[in-house]
C-alpha positions in Angstrom: 23.5 -35.2 42.4 27.2 -36.1 42.6 28.3 -35.6 39.0 31.2 -38.1 39.5 28.7 -41.0 39.7 28.4 -42.4 36.2 24.9 -43.8 36.6 22.1 -44.7 39.1 19.5 -47.5 39.1 15.9 -46.4 39.5 12.7 -48.3 39.6 9.2 -47.6 38.2 5.9 -49.4 37.9 4.3 -50.0 34.5 0.6 -50.0 34.7 0.3 -51.8 31.3 2.5 -54.9 32.0 1.9 -54.7 35.8 5.6 -55.1 36.5 8.2 -53.1 38.4 11.2 -52.3 36.2 14.8 -51.3 37.1 16.4 -48.8 34.8 19.9 -47.5 34.7 20.1 -43.7 34.2 23.4 -42.2 33.2 24.6 -39.0 34.6 25.3 -38.0 31.0 21.5 -37.6 30.6 21.8 -34.3 32.5 24.2 -32.8 30.0 22.6 -29.9 28.1 19.4 -30.2 30.1 18.0 -26.8 31.1 14.5 -27.6 32.3 13.5 -30.2 34.8 11.8 -32.6 34.9 12.8 -33.7 31.4 11.2 -36.6 29.4 13.2 -39.8 28.9 11.4 -42.0 26.3 12.0 -45.6 25.4 10.2 -48.8 24.4 9.7 -51.9 26.5 7.6 -55.0 26.6 8.1 -58.4 25.1 7.9 -57.0 21.6 8.8 -53.5 22.5 5.2 -52.4 22.1 5.0 -50.1 25.2 6.1 -46.5 24.8 7.4 -45.3 28.2 8.1 -41.8 29.1 9.8 -41.1 32.5 10.1 -37.6 33.8 13.5 -37.2 35.4 14.6 -34.4 37.8 18.1 -33.0 38.2 18.9 -35.7 40.8 18.0 -38.5 38.3 14.9 -39.2 40.3 11.8 -40.4 38.5 9.0 -37.8 39.0 6.4 -39.2 36.7 5.7 -42.1 34.4 3.5 -42.3 31.3 3.0 -45.5 29.4 1.1 -46.2 26.2 0.7 -49.4 24.3 1.6 -49.1 20.6 -0.6 -50.6 18.0 0.0 -51.3 14.4 -2.0 -48.2 13.4 0.0 -45.9 15.7 2.3 -43.3 14.0 4.9 -41.3 15.8 4.6 -37.6 15.7 7.5 -35.5 14.6 8.0 -34.5 18.3 8.0 -38.1 19.4 10.5 -39.2 16.8 12.7 -36.3 17.7 12.5 -37.2 21.4 13.3 -40.8 20.8 16.1 -40.0 18.4 17.6 -37.5 20.7 17.5 -40.0 23.6 19.1 -42.7 21.5 21.9 -40.4 20.3 22.7 -39.4 23.8 22.8 -43.0 24.9 25.1 -43.8 21.9 27.4 -40.9 22.9 27.4 -42.1 26.5 28.3 -45.6 25.5 31.1 -44.3 23.2 32.5 -42.2 26.1 32.3 -45.1 28.5 34.0 -47.4 26.0 36.8 -44.9 25.5 37.3 -44.6 29.2 37.3 -48.3 29.8 39.8 -48.8 27.0 42.1 -46.2 28.7 41.7 -48.0 32.0 42.6 -51.4 30.4 45.7 -49.9 28.8 46.7 -48.3 32.1 46.2 -51.6 34.1 48.1 -53.5 31.4 51.1 -51.1 31.6 51.1 -51.3 35.4 51.0 -55.1 35.5 54.0 -55.4 33.2 56.2 -53.3 35.5 
């Protein structure tokens, strides 16, 4: 995968909600990944009640999909909480980096337009 591309859009089918979803996968997800495919876990559905795990390869292609409907009695295991938390922290860091980059670009454009 060209590491200069910030993100790609991929699609997957959810067997629980019977819909095809588009998801944006950031190139930052590959940072610090040693084994492929790796799990990328998130919640979706009207009330975020579907736990989705995508298995992503080094080219940010989806190689597998697991979906599970969460019920009130479901508890997350320590590993699930760690996976979800790690994914969220990576996304937060990615957004912070993108925000910083965009702010620099705005400043550069602003300086160039006043010349």
